N, C-alpha and C positions, 0 to 999 in steps of 0.2 A: 787652635786656641779657643774658637767659638764652641767646639764640642766640649772641651774641658770646662769652659765657663758654664755652659748649659747643665753639665753634670753637677758641678758644684752648687749652682743655684738650686737645682732639684734637691740635692742633699741638704742644703741649708733650710729651704722651705719645709722639708720634712722634719728636720731637727726642731724648727720653730713651731711645727703643727699649724702651718698656714697654707691654704690652697692659693695657687697663683690666680690673679684676677687682673682686671683693668687697673690702670694707674689712677686711682681716685682716693679720696680722703678716707673712706671706710677701710680700704685695703691698707693704706698707709698706717692708720691707727692700730690695725690688728698686728701688722709687722712690729710696730714700736712696742706695743703692750707685751707681746710674747718674747721679743728680744730682751726687753728689760727684765723680765721674770726668769729667763733661762740662761742668760750670758753674764758672766762675772766681770766686775771691775777688779783688776789686779795689777800689781807692779812686777810680778815675776817675769812676764814676757818683756816688759820694758827693760829690765836688768839684762836679760839675754840678748835683746836687740841692741842694747848699748854696747856690749862686748863685741858682738858680730859686726857692728858698724863703726867700731872705734878706729879702724885703720883707714876707712874711706869717708867717714862723716855722714854716711847714709844710714840713719838710725831707724828709719821707718820701714817696716816690712810691706810686701805687696798685699793687696786685698785677698788674693788667693791664699797666701800664707796665714793671714789673720783667721780666715774662716776654716781652713783645714785644722788649725789648732783649736778653734772653737768647737767644731763638730766632733773631732776625733780625739782631742787631748783634754777637753774640759776647760780650756783656757778662755781668756777674754782680752783684757788690755786696759789701757788708760784712754783718755779722751782722744788722743791722736789716732790710735789703732782702731778704736770703735768708729770714729768718724770716717776714717779712710775706708773701712770695710762697709759701713752702712751706705756711704756715698756710692761705692762700687755696686752694691746690691740694688739700690734704688735706681741708679742709672740704667742698669741692665733690665730692670723691670718697667722701664719706660717713663720714669719720673724726671722732671726738671729739677735738678738738685745742685746746690752750690755749697762750698765751704764758707763759714763766717767765723769771725774771731771774737773772743771775749777777753777783755784785758782785766787783770793780768793772767795770761797763760792758759787759755782754754779754747779748744777747737769744737765746733758744733756745726749744724747744717741748716740751710734754708731750702725749703721745698716750695716751688711755685705751682700752685693749682689755680683755683678761682681767685686766690690771693696768696701772699707770701706767708709761709708757716715756719715757726721755729721748731726744730727737731733736735733733740739732744739725748742720745743713748749712751754717752760716755761721761756722765756727771755723777753717777751713783745717787741720783735724786729721784723722787717719786713722780717722774714724768712719763706717763703711760699713754700719751697721745701727742699729736701735733697741735700746736697752739698758734692762733693768728699772731703774726710777728709784731704787729703794731697795736696790740691790745693788752692791757695789764691783766694779770691773773695771779692766783695763788694756789699752790698745790701742797698737800701735806699728808703725812702718815704718822705713825707712832714714833718714827725716828727723827723727823725734821719738818720744818716749815720752809717752803721755797716760794719766794716772792719775786715776781717779774713785773717791774714797774716802768711803764712807758710814759715819758714826758715829751715836751717839744724839743728838748735838747739831747736826751739820752734814753737808752734802755738800760735800766739798772737791775742787777740781780742780787737779792739778799737771801742768804741762807741762815737759818737759825736751828742749830749752831752751824757756823761756817763763815766763809769769806764773803765780801762784797765785790762784785765784778761788773764791768760795763761791756755791753754787747754792741758791736757795729753791725747793722743789717746789710752792709755792702759786701758782696761776694769777693772772696780772695782766693788765691791759689796757694798751694803748698810752697811754691817757689817764693812767694811774697813773704812767707813766714819762716824762712830758713834760719834767720837769727834767733827766733823764738824756739825753734826745734833744737838748735845747738845749745841754747841756754838750758832747756829742760833736760838735757843729757849731760849736764856738767855736775859731777859729783861734789864739787866745792860749794855749789849754790842751790841745786835742785833738791828740795826735801823729799819728794816722792821717790826718787830713785835710790835713796838711802834707807828706805823702809820696805820690809816685806808686808805688803798690805793686800787684803782681798775683801771685796764686798759682794754679797749676792743674796738671793732668796732661797732659803732652805725650808721646805714645807710651808711656803708662803710667808715665812718670818724673815724680816730683814736681819742679816747677820754680817758682822764685820770682824775682821781679824787684822790687827796691826802688830807686827812682830809676834809677841806671844800673848797679846791682850785680846780676849774674845768678848764681843758684845752681841747679845741676842735681844732684839727689840720686839717683845710681845705686846699684844694690845693693852694688857693690864700692867705690865712691868718691864723694866730693862734689867737683864742679868749680865753681870760682868765677871769674868774669870781670868786669872793668870795661869797660863798653861805651861807645862813642862815641854821640853823639846819633843818628846815622844807624843804628847797630847797635841802639840801643834801640827806635827806631821799627820796624825790621824785626822784632825779636822780638815786639813788642806786636801789630803788625798782621798779620804773616805766620805766626808760630809760635803765638802765643796766639789768633790769628784775631779780634782786636778791631777793630771799625769805626774806620776812620781819621778820619772826621769827628768822632766823639765823642772819640777820643783827642786830636785837635788842640784841640777845645773845652776839654777838661779841662786840658791842658797850658797853654793860654793863661790860664785862670783861675788856675791854680797859680802861674805866673810872676808874674802881676799881684799876687797876694796876698802872695807871698814878698817881692817888691820893696817892698811897703808896710810890711814889718817892718824894712827896712834903714834905719838912721838916717843 
């Protein structure tokens, strides 16, 4: 197992173009920056994991599965899989890392170095570094403004455009969050699982695709396009670089499940 982990870590660091170093803030920030730029946020694997876990209630893949799909299949995941994978990676690289939960419905990380840091690689937000957990900040790009507001009572996250959430800095376990995980895999109530969605950077441009609606966020303008089924497949497999067999598998599950809701 240790040899397999070492091999996967080497492959992942090579994929991220990051050299292994001591567990310090500079190394952490380089990992975050390159991970955010290279790894997609997508719901395709969430849909696949939902079907594979439907009989057991085990909807979350192992970190090894997450990164094998990232490196070799061009996939990514949602906040759950990104956080599981990045937690595994940082732990194996010598960092003190914990899961933290943002209400409603978001998993991210706390890394303890000289102080506690907020680390979030699964939000599709312009967060390219670790931030002191108990200090307010604002991050933005041409796509959005992300506000992290610390007060005596709460840590409040505001996204423009986007939802408002509240972060607890207290470490949690995945077992603590089983009810949330189950809810996020409920086709009746979980919006994300009912959409084919991808976000990533193509030639350093933030690009999102939801169902067949493409948005490209250039510095000077935002371009929106409605894609045909063939154009959607082209963007997903050729431009985002996602494995076609996994794309086809997710689309098949998605169509079957949506049809089951049609009366």
